[in-house]
N, C-alpha and C positions, 0 to 999 in steps of 0.2 A: 631454560626458559620454553615454556609450552610451546610444542611443534603446531601446538590446533588452538588459539584461542577461539575464543566465545564470539560471534558474529559481530558482534558489539563495539570491539574492541578493534581499535587500528593496528597496522602494520606497522612497526617499527623495524622488524629483522624478519631478516626471510631464509630459510633453510633450502641448498642448494642439495637437494640429491645425487643427481652427477649421474655416475653410472654403479649398476645393482647388478647381483651373482660374480663381481670380479676377485673377490677374495683370494683364488687361488694366485690369481697374477697381478692382485695389487702391487707392488713391490718391484716387479717387474715393468708394467704400465707406467709407476711413476719414475722411477729408469729415464725411461723411452722420454718420455713429454722433458723431462728436466733434460736429457740433452739437445732432443726438439730445437726448445725453448735454446738453448746456449748456442749451439749451432746458427741458427735464426739470428737472433740477433746478433752474433760475432759477425756473420755473412754479410746479413745488411749492412752493416757497419763498415764492414771492410771494403764494399763496393765504394761506400759516401767516402770516405776518407779515399782511396783509387781516383775515384775522379773528380776529387779537390786539389789535388794533391799532383795531379797529370797533367800539363797545358794540350797532351795532346785528345785529351777525352776531352775539352773545354766545348762540347758544341751544343744545341740544344736537346738531341735525343739522350743523351746522358748527365744532362740536367733532370730532368723529368726521369729516371731512371734513378739518380738520388732519391730523388721525391718520391715513388715509387718505393723506394726501401724503406725510407721515413716511414711511410702508412703500413707498410710490413711491421717495421720494429713501434709502431703505436698498438696494431691491432695484437700483438702476440703479448706484450708486457701488457695488456689489458684482460688478458681473456686467461691465458695460460698460469700465471701465478696462482691467483684465486681455483683454478682447476689443479693445481698440485695440493692443492690444500682441501679441494672436493674428495681428490681419490683417496691420496693417506689416510683421512679423519673418515673417509665413506659419507661423505656428504659434510656441509660447515656452512657457520652463519656468514649474513654479509647484509651490511645495514641498508632498509629501504631507501636511502639518499645514495648510498655508495652504489647499490643495483642501477638505480637509474642513471648514477653518472658512467659507470661502466655501459651501460647500451649507449646511451649518446656517444661515448669518445667509440664505439663500437660502429654506430651509424656514420660516425663521420670519419671512421679508418676504411671503409669499406665503399662509399662517395666516394673518396678522395683517390680511392681506386678504378674504380668507373670509370672518373674523368679525365683521371693520368692512362690511363690504359686505349681511350680516346683521342685525348689529344695527341700521343705516341704513334696512332696509327697515323691522325691526320700527318706528321712527322713524316711516315716513312711514303705515304701518298705523294707529297709534296716533293721529298728528294727524289722518287723513281719516276715519278710522273711528271713532275716540274723541275728539272735540276736545275733548267737555266734559271728560275723565278726563287729557287729555293731561298739563297739567303737573305732575299729581300724580302719573303714572306715570315719565314722562321728563325727568327732573330732575339735580341736577347729582349729586347720591348716586348714580343710576343709572350714567351719565356713569362716573364714577372707578370705579364697582364693576366695570362693563365693561371697562375696559382694563386692571385688576387680573387678571380672571379671564382674559382675553385671553391677555395675559400668563405669567399662569400655566401657561397649557394649555402656550404654546410651550415654555416654558422642561421640560415634564415630558417633550414629546413630544422636542425637544432630548438628553437626557439619555437617556431611551430607545435613542435610536439610537447616542449617544455610547458608553454603555454594553454594547450589542451589539456594535459594532465594533469596538468596544478589544479585544478577543476574537480579531480575525480577523488570520491572517497576507495584509501584502499583497507578493507577490513574484513574479517573472514580470518580463513586457514592462512597460514603464512609459506606452505612447502611449493618450492618449482622443482619440477621433474625433469633436468635441465643440470648442465655444470656449466654456466652463464648466465645473464638476463635478458634475455631476448623478448623482445615484445611484445607476444603472442602469450608465454610465461605470467609476464606481469599483468597485461589486460584481465588474465584472470584471476588476480587477488582483487580485484575493483569488484566492489556492491553496487557503483554506477553503471550508466550507459552508456558504453565505451563504442556506441557504433560511429559515433563524430571522428577521434582518432582513426578507426581502422579504416573512414573513408579516405581520412588525411594521407594513409601512409597509400593507399591502393591509388592516391594520384599524385604522389612524390615520387612512385616509381618511376613514372612516364617520364621526368627531366630527368633522374637520378640514372636510372636501369634502362629505358627500354632505347630515349634519344642515342645514350652514347652507343649501345648495341645499334642498334639502325648508322649511326655513321662510320663505325668499324668495319660493319658489311659494306656499304657503300665505298669505302676507301680498299676496302683489300678485293671488292670486285672492279675497281680502275687498276690498280698494283697489280693483277695477275691477269689483266686483259694486255698490261702494258709488256707484260715480262714476256707472256706466249707471243709479241712482235719482235722479239730479241732474235735473230735469224740464230746465231748461235747458241750451241747446249748448254758451253762453258760460260758464255755472256750471261742465260737465262738464272743456271746454277748460282754465279756471284751477285746476280743482282737479288735473287730468291735471299740468298743468306744473309743477307741486308738486315732482314724481317722474318727468319725462322723463331729465331729467341722469343719476339715480341710475338708473334703470332702463337708459338705453342703457351706462354703464357695467358695469352686472351680463350684461349680454349678452353685451359685448365680454371680459370677464376667464372668464365659465362656456363662451360658446365657445371662446376658444382652450384651455383646457382641455381639453376635452370631445373638442378636432380632436385630441388625443395620442390617445385612445383608437377613434377612429372614423376614422379615416383610416389608409392603409398605413405598417406601421413601419419603414418606408426610412429609413436616413441622415439622406437631403436632404429629405426629408419634418417628421421630430424635428428638424435645426436650424431649417429655416421657421417651423414653430408655435413652438418654444423663441424667436426669435427675433420673434417677435410680444407672447407673453407676457414678457418679459423687455427688451425694449429698448420695443414700440412702445406698448401698455398706460400704462407709464408717464407718456408724452408726451400720449399721448389725454384721459388721465384731467385733468389740471387745462384743457386746451382746453374740454373739454365743459361742464364745471361752469362756466369761465367764459361761452363762449356763451351757454349757456342759462337762467344764473342771474341775473335783474334785480338783486339784490340784492346778490350779489355783485360784479355791474359797475358800481354805483352805490359801494359803499365805494371801490371800489378809486379812483374818480374824484375821491371826495373824499381820500381817502387821499393822493394825487397832486397835489391841489391844495395841501391842508394842510407837503408836502414844497414845494413850488414856491414857498410864501409863505415859509415858513423858509428858502429857498437865498437868496432874494431880501434878506430882510432881513440874513443875513450878507455 
């Protein structure tokens, strides 16, 4: 297929350029991405299994952690397999419909992660600042209602984008200088006025990114203020340890998102930052939680002990 069709032809396939000038390290980069992909999927699946089969972890914060792991699996399985093909063959075709589908799933997983990090911050706020009322405020109904609300908002956002973009014509060149289908590269393929969807994306950033981030900042402001009032150093350290892993994940996730707007908008910088929050962040989440959470490590050891006992009996 011609990578530069005539301007009057509609785009049916898109060519993802991926990374240029990596011929010397192509195989190494491919193997590294493959290892990261496998570890990410297995690590997040392991967290879901450990929480699901360990009664000691049947608490709201761990329920939200399993949803965060699901979001990471959704993101990495959407982005990395196509990226592997792009790296191996130094570019790859993807159908235009598949490209839009990848973008929509990417938006869903990123939005879900924003919401989950927010509700986990609120959970830590209630647990530390209002411990006596925690069980009445944060219960299973609250968890299920939160997840339902999150997905309702996500589907509404995707539907809004889909309806708007369905009105556009995509023609001309079909080459995207990226390793996945992001909004700006897709809109560059349009021969229609895309100002409406750009305005929509700017507006939707408010409820999806800015409002959750504000809630997180306020929650941790109250948490830190409460921790500082604890008289003993040991007490302060023990209380802070209950939210340290979540705070680390928040800093990494929002730090990478904000870098998109703070760093120069060169293609190389965009790809590098995008690589971080689509590939590196999903593998860091299970590592951070598994290393810093004592209850999770104990539950993992008990589950492994049970599995080994069952295997010995077989």
